[in-house]
C-alpha positions as CSV (number, residue, x, y, z in Angstrom):
1,M,-0.4,0.2,0.2
2,S,2.4,-1.3,-0.7
3,A,2.9,-1.9,-0.4
4,P,3.3,-0.8,-0.7
5,A,3.8,-1.7,-1.1
6,V,6.2,-2.3,-1.5
7,P,9.6,-2.9,-0.7
8,R,12.1,-1.1,-0.7
9,P,13.6,-1.0,-4.1
10,D,17.1,-0.8,-2.8
11,L,17.0,-4.2,-1.1
12,P,19.3,-6.9,-2.4
13,D,17.3,-9.1,-5.1
14,P,17.4,-12.3,-3.6
15,A,15.0,-10.7,-0.7
16,P,12.5,-9.0,-1.8
17,T,9.1,-8.3,-0.1
18,S,5.8,-7.1,-1.2
19,V,4.4,-3.9,0.0
20,T,3.5,-2.4,0.3
21,G,1.1,-2.2,-1.7
22,P,1.7,1.1,-1.6
23,D,5.2,0.8,0.9
24,A,7.4,3.4,1.3
25,V,11.3,3.5,1.5
26,S,12.9,1.4,4.4
27,A,15.9,3.0,6.1
28,A,18.2,-0.4,5.1
29,P,21.4,-0.1,4.5
30,P,22.9,0.6,1.0
31,A,22.4,-2.3,-1.7
32,P,25.0,-3.3,-4.0
33,P,24.9,-1.7,-7.6
34,A,22.1,-2.0,-9.4
35,P,23.3,-4.6,-12.2
36,P,23.9,-2.7,-16.3
37,A,20.6,-1.8,-17.1
38,P,19.4,-4.5,-20.3
39,P,19.5,-3.2,-24.0
40,A,15.8,-1.7,-24.8
41,R,13.7,-4.2,-26.2
42,R,11.0,-2.9,-28.5
43,G,7.8,-1.6,-27.9
44,R,8.8,-1.5,-24.2
45,L,7.4,1.5,-22.4
46,D,10.0,4.2,-21.7
47,W,10.9,4.2,-18.2
48,R,9.4,7.5,-17.3
49,V,5.8,5.8,-18.4
50,R,6.0,2.9,-16.1
51,F,7.2,5.4,-13.1
52,A,4.5,7.6,-13.7
53,V,1.9,4.2,-13.7
54,L,3.4,2.4,-10.7
55,S,3.2,5.8,-9.1
56,V,-0.6,5.9,-9.7
57,V,-1.1,2.3,-8.9
58,W,0.5,2.4,-5.6
59,G,-1.7,5.9,-4.8
60,F,-4.8,4.5,-5.3
61,S,-4.4,1.3,-3.6
62,F,-5.2,2.9,-0.4
63,L,-8.5,4.2,-2.5
64,L,-9.4,0.5,-3.4
65,I,-8.6,-0.3,0.2
66,K,-11.8,2.3,1.3
67,V,-14.2,0.9,-1.3
68,G,-13.4,-3.0,-0.2
69,T,-14.1,-2.7,3.1
70,E,-17.6,-0.7,2.3
71,A,-18.6,-4.5,1.3
72,Y,-16.0,-7.1,2.9
73,A,-14.1,-7.1,6.9
74,P,-10.7,-6.3,6.9
75,F,-9.5,-9.5,6.8
76,H,-11.3,-10.6,3.6
77,V,-9.9,-7.4,2.0
78,A,-6.1,-8.3,2.7
79,L,-7.0,-11.8,2.2
80,G,-7.7,-10.9,-1.3
81,R,-5.3,-8.5,-1.7
82,V,-2.5,-11.3,-1.3
83,L,-4.3,-14.1,-3.2
84,F,-4.9,-12.3,-6.2
85,G,-1.5,-10.7,-6.0
86,A,-0.1,-14.4,-5.4
87,L,-1.6,-15.4,-8.9
88,A,-0.6,-13.0,-11.0
89,L,3.5,-13.6,-9.9
90,L,2.2,-17.1,-9.9
91,A,1.5,-16.9,-13.9
92,V,4.6,-14.9,-14.6
93,L,6.5,-17.6,-13.0
94,L,4.8,-20.3,-15.0
95,V,5.1,-18.3,-18.0
96,R,9.0,-18.0,-17.5
97,R,8.8,-21.9,-16.0
98,E,10.8,-20.7,-12.9
99,P,10.6,-22.6,-9.4
100,L,9.3,-21.7,-6.3
101,P,11.9,-21.3,-3.6
102,R,13.3,-24.5,-2.5
103,G,14.2,-25.5,2.0
104,L,12.7,-25.3,5.3
105,R,14.6,-23.1,6.1
106,T,13.9,-20.6,3.1
107,W,10.2,-21.4,3.6
108,G,10.1,-20.5,7.6
109,H,11.7,-17.2,7.5
110,L,9.7,-16.4,4.4
111,T,6.6,-17.2,7.0
112,V,8.1,-14.4,9.1
113,A,8.6,-11.8,6.1
114,A,5.0,-12.9,5.1
115,L,3.4,-11.7,8.5
116,L,5.3,-9.0,9.0
117,L,5.5,-7.4,5.1
118,N,2.2,-8.9,4.4
119,T,-0.6,-10.2,6.5
120,A,-0.3,-7.5,9.5
121,P,0.2,-4.1,7.9
122,F,-2.2,-5.2,5.3
123,S,-4.9,-6.0,7.5
124,L,-3.8,-2.8,10.0
125,F,-4.0,-0.7,6.8
126,A,-7.7,-2.1,6.2
127,Y,-9.2,-2.0,9.6
128,A,-7.7,1.8,9.8
129,E,-9.8,2.5,6.6
130,L,-12.9,1.7,8.3
131,T,-12.3,5.3,10.4
132,I,-10.1,7.3,8.5
133,P,-9.7,8.8,5.2
134,S,-7.5,6.9,2.6
135,G,-5.8,10.0,2.1
136,L,-4.5,10.2,5.9
137,A,-3.9,6.2,5.7
138,G,-1.4,6.7,2.7
139,I,0.4,9.9,4.7
140,C,1.1,7.4,7.4
141,N,2.3,5.0,5.3
142,A,4.7,7.4,4.5
143,T,6.0,7.1,7.6
144,S,7.5,4.3,7.2
145,P,10.9,5.1,6.6
146,L,11.1,7.4,9.4
147,W,10.2,4.4,11.8
148,G,12.9,2.3,9.7
149,M,15.5,4.9,10.3
150,A,14.5,5.4,14.4
151,L,15.0,1.4,14.4
152,S,18.1,1.7,13.1
153,L,19.5,2.7,16.0
154,V,19.4,-0.5,17.8
155,A,19.2,-3.0,14.6
156,L,21.7,-1.8,12.0
157,S,25.1,-0.8,13.9
158,E,26.5,-0.7,10.5
159,D,24.0,1.8,9.6
160,R,24.2,4.5,12.4
161,P,22.5,7.9,11.7
162,T,23.8,11.6,10.6
163,R,23.0,14.0,11.8
164,R,21.2,15.3,8.5
165,R,19.6,11.8,9.1
166,F,18.0,12.7,12.2
167,A,17.0,15.8,11.3
168,G,15.2,14.3,9.0
169,L,13.4,11.9,11.3
170,G,12.8,14.9,13.7
171,L,10.9,16.7,10.4
172,G,9.1,13.9,9.6
173,F,7.2,13.7,12.9
174,L,6.7,17.2,12.8
175,G,5.1,16.4,9.7
176,V,2.9,13.6,11.0
177,L,1.9,16.4,13.8
178,T,0.9,19.1,11.7
179,V,-0.9,16.4,9.6
180,L,-3.1,15.6,12.5
181,G,-3.6,19.0,13.3
182,A,-1.5,18.6,16.9
183,W,-2.2,22.3,18.5
184,Q,-6.1,21.7,18.1
185,G,-5.9,18.4,20.3
186,F,-6.2,16.7,17.4
187,S,-9.7,17.1,17.1
188,G,-11.6,15.7,14.5
189,V,-9.0,12.5,13.7
190,D,-9.7,9.0,14.8
191,G,-6.9,8.2,17.1
192,K,-7.6,4.6,16.8
193,G,-7.5,4.3,12.8
194,T,-4.7,6.2,12.7
195,A,-2.9,4.6,15.4
196,L,-3.2,1.5,13.4
197,A,-1.9,3.0,9.7
198,L,0.9,4.3,11.6
199,L,1.7,0.8,13.5
200,A,1.2,-0.8,9.9
201,S,3.8,1.5,8.9
202,L,6.2,0.6,11.6
203,C,5.7,-3.3,10.3
204,Y,7.3,-2.5,6.9
205,P,10.8,-1.6,8.1
206,I,10.9,-4.5,11.0
207,G,10.1,-7.0,8.7
208,W,12.9,-5.6,5.5
209,I,15.5,-5.7,8.7
210,Y,14.0,-9.4,9.4
211,V,14.5,-10.1,5.6
212,R,17.8,-8.2,5.1
213,R,19.1,-10.4,8.0
214,T,17.9,-13.9,7.1
215,L,17.3,-14.0,3.5
216,A,19.9,-11.8,2.0
217,G,21.8,-14.0,-0.3
218,T,19.2,-16.9,-0.3
219,P,18.5,-18.6,-4.2
220,G,15.6,-17.7,-5.9
221,S,14.2,-14.9,-8.3
222,P,12.3,-11.4,-6.8
223,A,9.7,-12.9,-8.3
224,A,9.8,-16.3,-7.1
225,M,10.3,-15.3,-3.3
226,T,7.8,-12.6,-3.7
227,G,4.9,-14.7,-5.2
228,A,6.3,-17.5,-2.0
229,Q,6.0,-14.8,0.3
230,L,2.2,-14.0,-0.8
231,L,1.3,-17.6,-0.4
232,I,2.1,-18.2,2.7
233,S,0.0,-14.9,3.9
234,T,-2.7,-16.1,2.0
235,L,-2.5,-19.5,4.2
236,Q,-2.2,-17.2,7.3
237,L,-5.1,-14.8,6.3
238,I,-7.3,-17.8,5.5
239,A,-7.0,-18.7,9.2
240,M,-7.2,-15.6,10.8
241,S,-10.6,-14.9,8.9
242,A,-11.8,-18.2,9.6
243,A,-10.7,-17.1,13.2
244,F,-12.2,-14.2,13.5
245,T,-14.8,-12.9,10.6
246,S,-18.0,-15.0,8.8
247,A,-17.7,-16.0,5.2
248,P,-19.1,-12.8,2.9
249,T,-22.5,-13.7,1.9
250,S,-22.5,-11.3,-1.0
251,F,-20.1,-10.2,-3.6
252,P,-21.5,-6.6,-4.8
253,L,-19.7,-5.6,-8.1
254,W,-17.1,-2.7,-7.2
255,P,-16.2,-3.6,-3.6
256,T,-14.8,-7.5,-5.3
257,L,-13.6,-5.7,-8.9
258,S,-11.7,-2.9,-6.0
259,V,-10.1,-6.3,-4.2
260,I,-9.5,-7.7,-7.2
261,A,-7.5,-4.8,-8.8
262,L,-5.6,-4.1,-5.1
263,G,-3.9,-7.2,-5.8
264,A,-3.5,-8.4,-9.3
265,L,-2.2,-4.6,-9.8
266,G,-1.7,-3.2,-6.8
267,T,0.8,-6.1,-5.6
268,G,1.1,-8.8,-8.5
269,M,1.9,-6.2,-11.4
270,A,3.0,-3.5,-9.7
271,L,6.3,-5.3,-8.2
272,Q,6.9,-6.7,-11.3
273,M,7.0,-2.8,-12.8
274,Q,9.2,-2.2,-10.0
275,Y,11.9,-4.8,-10.3
276,G,11.8,-3.6,-14.3
277,L,12.6,-0.1,-12.8
278,V,15.6,-0.9,-10.7
279,T,17.2,-2.8,-13.6
280,E,17.1,-0.1,-15.7
281,V,17.5,2.9,-13.8
282,G,18.8,1.7,-10.5
283,P,17.5,1.8,-7.0
284,T,18.1,5.1,-6.3
285,T,15.8,6.8,-8.9
286,A,13.2,3.9,-8.8
287,Q,12.7,4.0,-4.8
288,M,11.3,7.9,-5.9
289,V,8.1,6.9,-6.4
290,T,7.5,6.4,-2.7
291,Y,7.2,10.0,-2.4
292,F,4.5,10.1,-4.7
293,I,2.3,7.7,-3.1
294,P,0.4,10.2,-0.3
295,V,0.3,12.8,-2.9
296,I,-1.8,10.9,-5.0
297,A,-3.6,9.2,-2.4
298,T,-4.9,12.1,-1.1
299,A,-5.5,13.7,-4.6
300,A,-7.9,10.0,-4.7
301,G,-9.5,10.3,-1.9
302,V,-10.5,13.6,-2.3
303,L,-11.7,13.8,-6.2
304,V,-13.4,9.9,-6.2
305,L,-14.3,9.5,-2.6
306,G,-15.1,12.8,-1.7
307,E,-12.6,13.1,1.1
308,Q,-12.5,16.6,3.1
309,L,-9.4,17.9,2.7
310,H,-8.0,20.9,5.4
311,W,-4.8,22.6,4.9
312,N,-2.9,21.2,7.6
313,T,-3.0,17.8,5.4
314,P,-1.3,18.4,2.6
315,V,1.3,21.0,4.1
316,G,1.9,18.2,6.8
317,A,2.6,15.3,4.0
318,L,4.9,17.9,2.4
319,I,6.9,18.0,5.8
320,V,6.6,13.9,6.0
321,L,8.0,13.6,2.7
322,A,10.9,15.8,3.3
323,G,12.0,14.6,6.2
324,A,11.8,10.8,4.6
325,A,13.6,12.2,1.8
326,L,16.7,13.2,4.5
327,T,16.3,10.4,6.4
328,Q,17.6,8.3,3.1
329,T,20.8,10.7,2.5
330,R,23.9,9.0,3.1
331,P,27.4,11.3,3.1
332,A,29.2,11.4,-0.3
333,P,32.4,9.2,0.2
334,R,35.5,10.8,0.9
335,A,37.9,11.0,-1.7
336,R,41.2,9.8,-1.3
337,P,44.4,12.0,-1.2
């Protein structure tokens, strides 16, 4: 959402993960240099067009979640998302004749990754959007790199924050307070829904840190690893849905189409498009898609769903994005004498 997200594009390729949906970038250490871009294929869309399409798909994911929750329980929305995302990636693997990853150890780590990067955040965002606007959920998603930088203080000793990144962390959370209208006592904002959305964004950097430490270097293509992860998340959400919700009694057209699009496009197709962008233009450029997601999510909520927009929402969102950008900056290497 994104995921969504989606995993940070500069994570090592053997251990990619889904978001979120439209998932924000993480605070993980820099990956090895991107492989040389392959020769352009005839008929292939320009990378700028694909970048724009990816931004729109992930930005609209929060609107699709909102529409889906109008008819389905949050667990069912999350289940449909991972199910159709998994089917889309399995179709890609079938065409490519690529196998799923092997080994109990790999599948064990993927089970934890699925919980942290798919099952938990997808469910939390769906529950959050029962009471908060889709645009606010998209802005909360953009705090993910801020949480990641905060976690790096204790989890990634080789990635200690600089003064600039500390400033970005403070600026980002100032933006969150601006979005929520802290000076007004957070009036008009559903505290529970906002907390759930922020908790969902916190799940992503925790999951990325886990993946980096356990699955880096594991054999398997990005599509195979992510497809397996989504399959596991599907099983997890089937169990959770059976335990905590009753089966849907009807399947209204628009909510159903929204859930299908959320999974097949926002999780399956979008991930494949992201991998292509990383290979072609590099992770630094590809990850810039993250900064368009809350803008598009807010605009979609206002224009399509008629959600209210106060001045502090776009201003706070810009502050959040500025802070997130600062947390991703790294000092340039010093020239040797």
